C-alpha positions in Angstrom: 13.0 54.2 -40.6 10.3 52.6 -38.5 12.0 49.2 -39.0 15.4 50.5 -37.9 14.0 52.3 -34.8 12.3 49.0 -33.8 15.6 47.2 -34.1 17.4 49.8 -32.0 14.6 49.5 -29.3 15.1 45.7 -29.3 18.8 46.0 -28.9 18.4 48.6 -26.1 16.1 46.3 -24.1 18.6 43.4 -24.4 21.4 45.7 -23.4 19.6 46.8 -20.3 19.0 43.2 -19.3 22.6 42.3 -19.8 23.6 45.4 -17.9 21.3 44.6 -15.0 22.8 41.0 -14.8 26.3 42.4 -14.9 25.8 44.6 -11.9 24.0 42.0 -9.7 26.4 41.1 -6.9 27.7 37.6 -7.1 26.2 36.7 -3.7 22.7 37.5 -5.0 23.0 35.7 -8.3 21.7 32.3 -7.0 18.6 34.1 -5.5 18.0 35.7 -8.9 18.2 32.4 -10.7 16.0 30.6 -8.2 13.3 33.2 -8.5 13.4 32.9 -12.2 13.0 29.2 -12.0 10.1 29.4 -9.6 8.2 31.7 -11.8 8.4 29.3 -14.7 5.3 27.2 -15.2 5.7 23.5 -14.4 4.3 20.9 -16.7 1.2 19.0 -15.5 1.9 15.7 -13.8 1.5 12.6 -16.0 0.5 9.1 -15.0 2.7 6.2 -15.9 1.7 4.2 -18.9 1.1 0.4 -19.2 4.0 -1.9 -18.1 4.5 -5.4 -19.5 5.0 -8.0 -16.8 5.7 -11.8 -16.8 3.1 -14.1 -15.1 3.9 -17.7 -14.4 1.3 -20.4 -14.2 1.2 -23.8 -12.4 -1.5 -26.1 -13.7 -4.2 -27.4 -11.3 -4.9 -30.9 -12.5 -8.0 -31.6 -10.4 -10.4 -29.5 -8.2 -11.2 -32.0 -5.4 -8.1 -32.6 -3.4 -9.5 -35.9 -1.9 -10.7 -37.4 -5.2 -8.7 -36.6 -8.3 -11.3 -38.4 -10.5 -14.2 -36.2 -9.5 -15.1 -33.4 -12.0 -18.8 -32.7 -11.2 -19.6 -30.1 -8.6 -23.3 -29.2 -8.4 -24.3 -27.8 -11.8 -20.7 -27.3 -12.9 -18.0 -29.5 -14.3 -14.4 -28.7 -13.6 -12.4 -28.0 -16.8 -9.0 -26.7 -15.8 -7.2 -24.1 -13.6 -3.9 -22.5 -12.9 -2.2 -20.9 -9.9 -0.6 -17.6 -11.0 2.6 -16.0 -9.8 4.8 -13.0 -10.8 8.0 -11.4 -9.7 6.2 -8.0 -10.3 5.5 -6.7 -6.8 2.2 -5.2 -7.7 0.7 -8.4 -9.1 -2.1 -9.8 -7.0 -5.2 -8.7 -5.2 -7.4 -9.4 -8.2 -11.0 -8.5 -7.4 -12.7 -8.1 -10.7 -12.5 -10.0 -14.0 -14.1 -9.5 -17.4 -13.4 -11.6 -20.6 -14.2 -10.9 -24.2 -16.9 -12.9 -25.9 -14.5 -15.7 -26.9 -13.0 -16.0 -23.4 -9.5 -15.1 -24.8 -8.7 -11.6 -23.8 -9.2 -10.4 -20.2 -9.4 -7.2 -18.2 -8.9 -7.4 -14.4 -8.4 -5.0 -11.6 -6.7 -5.2 -8.3 -8.0 -3.7 -5.0 -5.0 -1.4 -5.0 -6.2 0.6 -8.0 -4.4 -1.1 -10.9 -5.6 -2.6 -14.3 -4.3 -5.9 -15.6 -4.9 -6.9 -19.2 -3.7 -9.7 -21.4 -4.6 -13.0 -23.0 -5.7 -16.4 -21.7 -3.6 -19.2 -23.1 -5.2 -22.6 -23.9 -4.0 -26.0 -25.0 -7.2 -27.3 -26.5 -9.8 -26.6 -23.9 -7.3 -26.6 -21.0 -6.3 -23.2 -19.5 -2.5 -23.1 -19.3 -1.6 -19.5 -18.4 -1.5 -15.9 -19.4 0.4 -14.0 -22.1 0.9 -10.4 -23.1 0.1 -9.2 -19.6 0.3 -5.5 -18.9 -0.5 -3.4 -15.9 -1.3 0.3 -15.4 -2.9 2.5 -12.7 -6.6 3.2 -12.9 -7.0 6.8 -13.8 -9.5 9.3 -12.3 -11.1 12.3 -13.9 -7.9 14.4 -13.6 -5.9 11.7 -15.4 -4.0 10.7 -12.2 -4.1 7.3 -10.4 -7.2 7.0 -8.3 -5.0 5.9 -5.4 -3.8 9.4 -5.1 -7.3 10.4 -4.1 -7.5 7.6 -1.6 -9.8 5.6 -3.9 -7.6 2.5 -3.8 -10.2 -0.3 -2.9 -11.3 -0.9 -6.4 -13.3 -4.1 -6.1 -15.7 -4.5 -9.1 -15.7 -4.2 -12.8 -18.4 -4.2 -15.5 -18.0 -3.7 -19.2 -20.9 -2.5 -21.5 -19.6 -2.3 -25.1 -16.9 0.4 -25.2 -17.7 1.6 -21.7 -16.3 0.2 -18.5 -17.4 0.8 -14.9 -15.3 0.4 -11.8 -16.7 0.2 -8.3 -14.7 1.5 -5.4 -15.7 0.0 -2.1 -14.5 2.2 0.7 -15.9 5.4 -0.8 -18.8 3.5 -2.5 -18.2 5.4 -5.7 -18.6 4.2 -9.3 -16.4 5.5 -12.1 -17.5 5.4 -15.8 -14.8 5.0 -18.4 -16.6 6.2 -21.5 -13.6 5.8 -23.8 -12.4 2.4 -22.5 -13.0 0.7 -25.9 -10.8 3.3 -27.6 -8.2 4.2 -24.9 -8.1 1.1 -22.8 -6.3 1.5 -19.5 -5.4 5.1 -20.5 -9.1 6.1 -20.2 -10.1 8.5 -17.5 -12.9 7.6 -15.1 -15.7 10.0 -14.2 -17.9 9.5 -11.1 -21.5 8.7 -11.9 -24.5 9.9 -9.9 -25.3 7.1 -7.4 -28.3 6.7 -5.1 -27.8 8.0 -1.6 -28.3 4.5 -0.2 -25.4 3.2 -2.2 -23.1 6.0 -1.0 -24.1 5.1 2.6 -23.0 1.5 2.3 -20.6 0.2 5.0 -17.0 1.5 4.8 -15.3 -1.9 4.2 -18.3 -4.1 3.3 -19.9 -1.8 0.7 -19.9 -1.8 -3.1 -18.5 -5.2 -4.1 -20.0 -6.2 -7.4 -21.0 -4.6 -10.8 -22.5 -6.2 -13.8 -24.2 -4.9 -16.9 -27.3 -6.6 -18.4 -27.2 -7.3 -22.2 -29.8 -5.3 -24.2 -31.6 -8.5 -25.3 -32.4 -9.7 -21.8 -34.8 -8.6 -19.1 -33.4 -5.4 -17.5 -31.4 -4.9 -20.6 -29.0 -1.9 -20.3 -29.1 -1.9 -16.5 -26.0 -1.6 -14.4 -26.5 -3.9 -11.3 -24.5 -2.9 -8.3 -24.4 -5.3 -5.3 -23.0 -4.7 -1.8 -20.8 -7.1 0.1 -22.6 -6.8 3.4 -24.7 -3.7 3.2 -27.8 -5.1 4.9 -31.5 -4.0 5.2 -33.3 -4.3 8.6 -34.1 -7.9 7.8 -30.4 -8.8 7.3 -30.6 -9.2 3.5 -28.1 -7.8 1.0 -28.7 -4.4 -0.6 -28.5 -4.2 -4.4 -29.2 -1.4 -6.9 -30.6 -1.1 -10.5 -28.8 1.8 -12.2 -30.2 3.1 -15.5 -32.1 0.6 -17.7 -35.9 0.3 -17.8 -36.7 0.2 -14.1 -34.0 1.8 -11.9 -34.4 1.3 -8.1 -33.2 -0.8 -5.2 -33.8 -4.5 -4.3 -32.4 -7.0 -1.8 -30.9 -10.5 -2.1 -31.7 -13.0 0.6 -28.6 -13.6 2.7 -28.1 -17.0 4.2 -25.4 -19.0 6.1 -23.2 -16.0 6.6 -22.2 -15.8 2.9 -21.2 -12.4 1.4 -21.5 -11.5 -2.3 -18.1 -11.0 -4.0 -19.1 -10.8 -7.7 -21.8 -11.4 -10.3 -22.2 -12.4 -14.0 -25.0 -12.8 -16.4 -25.8 -16.1 -18.1 -26.8 -16.0 -21.8 -30.1 -17.7 -20.8 -31.1 -14.7 -18.7 -30.0 -15.3 -15.1 -27.9 -13.5 -12.6 -25.1 -15.5 -11.1 -23.8 -14.3 -7.8 -20.5 -15.5 -6.4 -20.4 -15.7 -2.6 -17.8 -16.5 0.0 -17.5 -16.8 3.8 -14.7 -17.4 6.2 -14.5 -18.6 9.8 -11.6 -19.7 12.0 -13.4 -23.0 12.6 -14.8 -23.9 9.2 -12.3 -22.0 7.0 -13.3 -20.7 3.5 -16.6 -21.5 1.8 -17.5 -20.6 -1.8 -20.8 -20.9 -3.6 -22.7 -19.7 -6.6 -26.4 -18.9 -6.8 -28.6 -18.4 -9.8 -31.3 -15.7 -9.8 -33.7 -15.3 -12.7 -33.4 -11.7 -14.1 -37.2 -11.7 -14.6 -37.6 -11.9 -10.8 -35.6 -8.8 -10.1 -37.7 -5.6 -9.7 -37.4 -2.6 -7.4 -38.3 -3.1 -3.8 -38.4 -6.9 -4.1 -36.5 -9.5 -2.0 -35.1 -12.1 -4.4 -33.4 -15.5 -3.9 -31.9 -18.2 -6.1 -30.9 -21.8 -6.2 -27.3 -22.8 -5.2 -25.6 -24.3 -8.3 -22.1 -24.7 -6.9 -20.4 -25.1 -3.5 -16.8 -25.6 -2.4 -14.5 -25.4 0.6 -10.9 -25.9 1.6 -11.1 -29.6 0.5 -11.2 -28.1 -3.0 -8.7 -25.9 -4.9 -10.2 -22.6 -3.8 -9.0 -19.4 -2.1 -10.6 -16.0 -1.6 -12.7 -16.2 -4.8 -13.7 -12.6 -5.8 -14.1 -12.5 -9.6 -16.6 -14.2 -11.9 -17.4 -14.1 -15.6 -19.1 -16.1 -18.2 -18.5 -16.8 -21.9 -19.6 -19.3 -24.6 -17.3 -21.5 -26.7 -17.8 -22.1 -30.4 -19.2 -25.5 -29.5 -21.9 -23.8 -27.4 -20.6 -24.6 -24.0 -21.1 -22.0 -21.2 -17.9 -21.5 -19.3 -17.6 -19.9 -15.9 -14.2 -18.3 -15.0 -13.3 -17.5 -11.4 -10.3 -15.6 -10.0 -9.1 -15.3 -6.4 -7.8 -12.3 -4.5 -4.6 -13.3 -2.6 -4.7 -10.1 -0.6 -0.9 -9.8 -1.4 -0.3 -12.5 1.2 2.4 -15.2 1.1 -0.1 -17.8 2.4 -2.8 -17.2 -0.2 -2.9 -17.8 -4.0 -4.1 -16.2 -7.2 -6.2 -18.9 -8.7 -7.8 -18.9 -12.2 -10.4 -21.7 -12.5 -12.8 -22.6 -15.3 -15.9 -24.7 -15.1 -18.5 -25.8 -17.7 -22.2 -25.3 -16.9 -23.8 -28.7 -17.3 -27.3 -27.8 -16.1 -28.4 -24.6 -17.8 
C-alpha cells in the first residue's frame, strides 16, 4: 500500500503540471518558456585549447649585411638564423623564449597573452625552422585568458623545473604556473606576492625580464625580475631578487640609453642581459652584457662587460627574448628572438650564436 500511494502521488503531481500547462494562454507560453530557460544554470565558460599552426622560415645566411664572410661579433660567433612568418593572425609579438636543455623544444609567449610551443628544426648545427607549433591563451587563476582581465602585456618568461613564471608589464604582476610541467599551456597561473617597489614600476616600462637561477649556482633558486626602464634616483635600472637565499632589490647600471629586454643564465655562473635602444637618428641598437652572479647582492649597483653589439647594419630587429643551452659537444649557444609588434615593417627573427669567450 505505501508503494502504491507514492505512485498515485507522483502521477497526481505530473497531472497538475500538465494541467497547468494546458490552461496557460498561448500568448503567455513564450514568457513561461523563457523564464524556465533563464532559471536553468549555465555551464561555466571554458577557454579554448591549443591550436596547431604552420610557421614558415626563411634562412638568414649571414649576420653582417655588409660583409657576408664575417662571423665573429664580440664574444659571439654567428651560427645561423631564420625569419619566421605565419598566416595565423595571432603569430608574432614574441617577447619571451625558453628552450629545453638540448635546445630542441621551445616555449615562447607573445605580448598579447598567448603561449607558443613547438620544436626547433636543425640541419646539422644550422637552424632551419620550427615544427609542431601550437598556440593557446595564457590562463589566469580562474582558468580564463589573462587578456580578459586586461593583463595582456605578457613580456617575460622563466621556467624552474615544472614551474613557469610569466611577467605582465603594464600591471607589473607575476603569475606562477605550478603545474606547467604536467599541464603545459593548460596550466592556470596564480599571482605571487611581489615587493611593493616592483608593483610601482612604470606602466609601460615596467617588468620586462624574468629568469630563475639554477640551484647549483650562486643565488640558486632565486627568481630575478628586471624592469625595462624603472629607474632609481641615479638613473639606474631596478631589479629584484625573489625567493632564494638573499631576497631583496638591486640595481643595474644603465648606460647609453639602453633598456633591458630579457636575461639568461650562463652555465659558468653569470647573468646575461639583453638590451636594446631605438632612436629616429641612429635606429635600433642591440647589445648583451655579462654580470657575475657572485656580484649581485641586495642594495648593490652592479655592472658588466659588453660581450655583443649590433645595429641595423646587421640582421636584427626588436630583440626581446634570450636563452642559453649547451650542445652535446659542449658549445654554449645563445638564442635570440625578436618582437615584430605585429607590424608589417618588422620581422620575427630567431638567431643563434656560439659563445667563443666564456
